C-alpha positions in Angstrom: 0.0 -0.1 -0.3 1.1 3.7 -0.6 -0.2 5.7 2.1 -0.6 9.5 2.7 0.0 10.7 6.1 -1.6 14.0 7.4 -0.6 15.5 10.7 -1.7 15.3 14.6 -1.6 13.0 17.4 -3.8 10.2 16.2 -1.7 10.2 12.9 1.6 10.4 14.5 0.6 7.3 16.8 -0.5 5.5 13.8 2.9 6.0 12.1 4.7 4.6 15.1 2.5 1.5 15.2 2.9 1.1 11.3 6.5 0.9 11.9 6.2 -2.4 13.8 3.2 -3.8 11.8 3.1 -6.7 9.5 0.9 -4.4 7.2 3.7 -1.9 6.9 3.2 0.3 3.9 5.4 0.2 0.8 6.1 3.9 1.4 4.4 7.1 2.9 4.0 10.6 1.6 3.7 13.0 4.6 1.9 16.2 5.0 4.1 17.8 7.6 7.8 17.7 8.7 6.9 16.3 12.1 4.9 13.5 10.6 7.7 12.7 8.2 10.2 12.8 11.3 8.1 10.3 13.1 7.5 8.1 10.2 11.0 7.8 9.4 12.0 7.1 13.1 9.6 4.2 12.8 11.4 2.9 9.9 8.9 3.7 7.2 9.9 4.8 3.8 9.1 8.5 3.3 9.1 9.9 -0.1 8.2 13.3 -1.8 4.7 13.7 -3.4 6.3 13.7 -6.7 7.6 10.2 -6.2 4.1 8.8 -5.6 1.5 11.0 -7.1 -1.2 8.2 -6.7 -1.9 7.1 -3.2 -4.0 4.1 -2.1 -5.3 5.7 1.1 -4.6 8.8 3.2 -4.9 8.8 7.0 -5.5 12.0 8.7 -6.7 13.5 12.0 -9.5 16.1 12.6 -10.2 19.3 14.9 -13.8 18.7 14.4 -16.3 16.4 12.6 -19.9 15.9 11.7 -21.9 12.7 11.4 -22.3 13.7 7.6 -18.6 13.3 7.4 -17.9 17.0 7.1 -14.6 17.8 8.8 -12.7 21.0 10.0 -9.0 20.9 9.9 -6.0 23.2 10.3 -5.5 23.8 13.9 -1.7 22.5 13.4 -1.2 24.7 10.4 -0.7 22.1 7.7 -4.4 22.1 6.0 -2.9 23.0 2.4 -0.4 20.1 2.3 -3.2 17.8 4.1 -5.6 18.6 1.1 -2.9 17.8 -1.5 -2.0 14.5 0.1 -5.7 13.6 0.3 -6.3 14.5 -3.3 -3.7 12.1 -4.4 -5.4 9.2 -2.4 -8.2 6.7 -3.7 -9.8 6.8 -0.2 -9.4 8.9 2.8 -9.9 7.8 6.6 -9.9 10.4 9.4 -9.0 9.2 12.8 -10.0 11.3 15.9 -11.1 11.3 19.4 -15.0 10.9 20.0 -15.1 14.3 21.7 -14.3 16.0 18.2 -17.7 15.1 17.2 -20.0 18.3 16.8 -23.5 19.3 15.8 -21.9 21.9 13.6 -18.5 22.7 12.3 -17.1 25.9 14.0 -18.8 24.9 17.3 -15.5 24.7 19.2 -12.8 25.3 16.6 -12.4 28.4 14.5 -12.1 27.9 10.7 -8.4 28.2 9.6 -7.9 30.0 6.4 -4.4 29.9 4.5 -3.5 33.2 2.8 -0.4 34.7 1.0 1.6 37.2 3.2 1.7 39.8 0.6 -1.4 42.1 1.2 -2.7 39.7 3.9 -4.7 42.6 5.6 -6.4 43.4 2.5 -7.3 39.5 2.2 -8.7 39.7 5.9 -10.9 42.4 4.7 -12.3 40.6 2.0 -13.0 37.6 4.2 -14.8 39.5 6.6 -17.7 40.1 3.8 -18.5 36.4 4.2 -17.1 35.4 7.8 -17.9 36.8 11.1 -14.3 37.3 12.2 -10.8 36.9 10.9 -7.8 36.8 13.3 -4.1 36.3 12.2 -2.7 33.4 13.9 0.4 34.0 15.9 3.6 31.8 16.7 4.9 31.0 20.2 6.7 34.3 20.0 3.7 36.4 19.2 4.7 37.0 15.5 2.4 36.0 12.7 2.3 32.2 12.0 3.9 31.2 8.9 2.9 27.9 7.5 5.1 25.3 5.7 4.5 26.7 2.5 5.3 30.2 3.7 1.8 31.6 4.2 -0.3 33.1 7.2 -3.3 31.7 8.7 -6.3 33.4 9.5 -8.7 31.8 12.2 -12.1 32.6 11.3 -15.6 32.4 12.9 -18.1 30.6 10.9 -21.6 32.1 11.0 -24.1 30.2 12.5 -26.5 28.4 10.2 -24.1 28.9 7.2 -24.3 26.7 4.4 -20.9 25.1 4.6 -20.6 24.3 0.9 -21.6 27.6 -0.3 -19.2 29.2 2.3 -16.5 26.9 1.3 -16.9 28.1 -2.4 -17.0 31.9 -1.3 -13.9 31.6 0.8 -11.7 29.8 -1.7 -12.8 32.3 -4.4 -11.5 35.3 -2.7 -8.2 36.9 -3.8 -5.4 36.1 -1.6 -6.9 33.0 -0.2 -4.8 29.8 -0.7 -6.9 27.2 1.0 -9.4 26.7 3.8 -9.9 24.1 6.6 -13.3 22.8 5.5 -12.9 19.3 4.3 -16.5 18.6 3.2 -16.3 15.8 0.6 -12.9 14.5 1.5 -13.5 11.7 3.9 -14.8 8.2 3.2 -14.5 6.8 6.7 -14.4 8.5 10.2 -12.9 6.5 13.1 -13.9 8.0 16.5 -12.1 6.7 19.6 -13.5 6.9 23.0 -11.4 6.8 26.4 -13.1 3.4 27.1 -11.5 1.9 24.0 -14.6 1.8 22.0 -14.5 2.8 18.2 -17.4 4.3 16.2 -17.2 4.2 12.5 -19.0 6.6 10.4 -19.0 5.8 6.6 -20.0 7.7 3.6 -23.3 6.1 2.1 
């Protein structure tokens, strides 16, 4: 199997487990440097995306999920690369804690929107036409966060009752926006793990 790995604690734990599994993948493509580091430490063969443009499966985490398999991601800042990895895969499985299940996306997390750094204040102004708020994410030193692709991330409030499909299209169409954290049609299966060890499986019809 050719496997794509996103980012987050669930994915990192999976990467470590795969290193000692008899079902070790042929190779893995990783969406973040931290995932790549852990996968290599586990003995997995990590390759660049151009070495494996077609993947059998993408495995990723989530910040929020809904029962209709809509997912909000980007809390770690790797949303663009994660979407690129998922786009190369025939199937996508999201692995998350059961507490990530929400009635509506944006309930607990803001929507991350990745924007080019040049003129980002103007992009923020355009985003405010469709979103309730947009704050530039800061790093540990208080400076604006910079993604692996060299962009800023604006964490935005999703308007209550918003049509997520229409909102996703409107945000993506704004000049200066590179990508957003709404993964509405990406997941084929979501696995929700509970503290008692039980597992709930959500599957796209």
